[in-house]
C-alpha positions as semicolon CSV with decimal commas, in nm:
position;residue;x (nm);y (nm);z (nm)
1;M;-1,082;-3,644;-2,903
2;T;-0,990;-3,675;-2,535
3;M;-0,798;-3,345;-2,534
4;R;-1,094;-3,168;-2,693
5;R;-1,332;-3,310;-2,432
6;L;-1,096;-3,195;-2,152
7;F;-1,078;-2,846;-2,302
8;V;-1,457;-2,819;-2,331
9;T;-1,501;-2,944;-1,974
10;L;-1,252;-2,689;-1,839
11;L;-1,417;-2,414;-2,043
12;V;-1,761;-2,503;-1,904
13;I;-1,621;-2,500;-1,548
14;V;-1,454;-2,160;-1,596
15;V;-1,767;-2,009;-1,752
16;G;-1,980;-2,155;-1,472
17;I;-1,758;-2,017;-1,196
18;T;-1,742;-1,679;-1,369
19;G;-2,119;-1,662;-1,405
20;F;-2,168;-1,764;-1,043
21;G;-1,914;-1,501;-0,936
22;F;-2,099;-1,227;-1,119
23;Y;-2,426;-1,349;-0,969
24;R;-2,276;-1,337;-0,618
25;G;-2,118;-0,995;-0,677
26;W;-1,756;-1,111;-0,643
27;F;-1,637;-0,884;-0,922
28;T;-1,800;-0,556;-0,821
29;V;-1,586;-0,259;-0,727
30;N;-1,680;-0,057;-0,420
31;R;-1,496;0,271;-0,471
32;D;-1,585;0,404;-0,125
33;K;-1,432;0,097;0,038
34;I;-1,117;0,136;-0,174
35;Q;-1,080;0,499;-0,065
36;Q;-1,130;0,402;0,302
37;D;-0,868;0,130;0,274
38;E;-0,628;0,369;0,102
39;Q;-0,672;0,629;0,378
40;R;-0,624;0,364;0,649
41;A;-0,306;0,241;0,477
42;K;-0,166;0,596;0,458
43;E;-0,236;0,651;0,828
44;K;-0,068;0,321;0,917
45;V;0,241;0,409;0,710
46;L;0,267;0,748;0,879
47;E;0,229;0,585;1,221
48;L;0,499;0,327;1,148
49;T;0,730;0,594;1,006
50;H;0,690;0,800;1,321
51;E;0,765;0,496;1,540
52;L;1,078;0,414;1,339
53;K;1,203;0,771;1,360
54;T;1,146;0,773;1,736
55;K;1,326;0,442;1,786
56;S;1,618;0,541;1,566
57;T;1,652;0,873;1,753
58;E;1,650;0,690;2,088
59;A;1,910;0,441;1,965
60;T;2,131;0,722;1,834
61;D;2,103;0,910;2,166
62;K;2,198;0,600;2,362
63;A;2,496;0,532;2,135
64;T;2,628;0,886;2,169
65;E;2,589;0,884;2,550
66;Q;2,814;0,581;2,597
67;P;3,188;0,660;2,628
């Protein structure tokens, strides 16, 4: 009986939080925001890639200059 009561209590809590989340709009998908984030991430990756290439080129140049 105790295990059943615990299960029902947990179920009520989960259903309550889920209902409250839907009420508050926690589970909505904003496709425009996703596309903006995706574009920002792509730009950041390109920027970091460019920085790494520049640093590796500088390090290679310095290594080849030393006798």
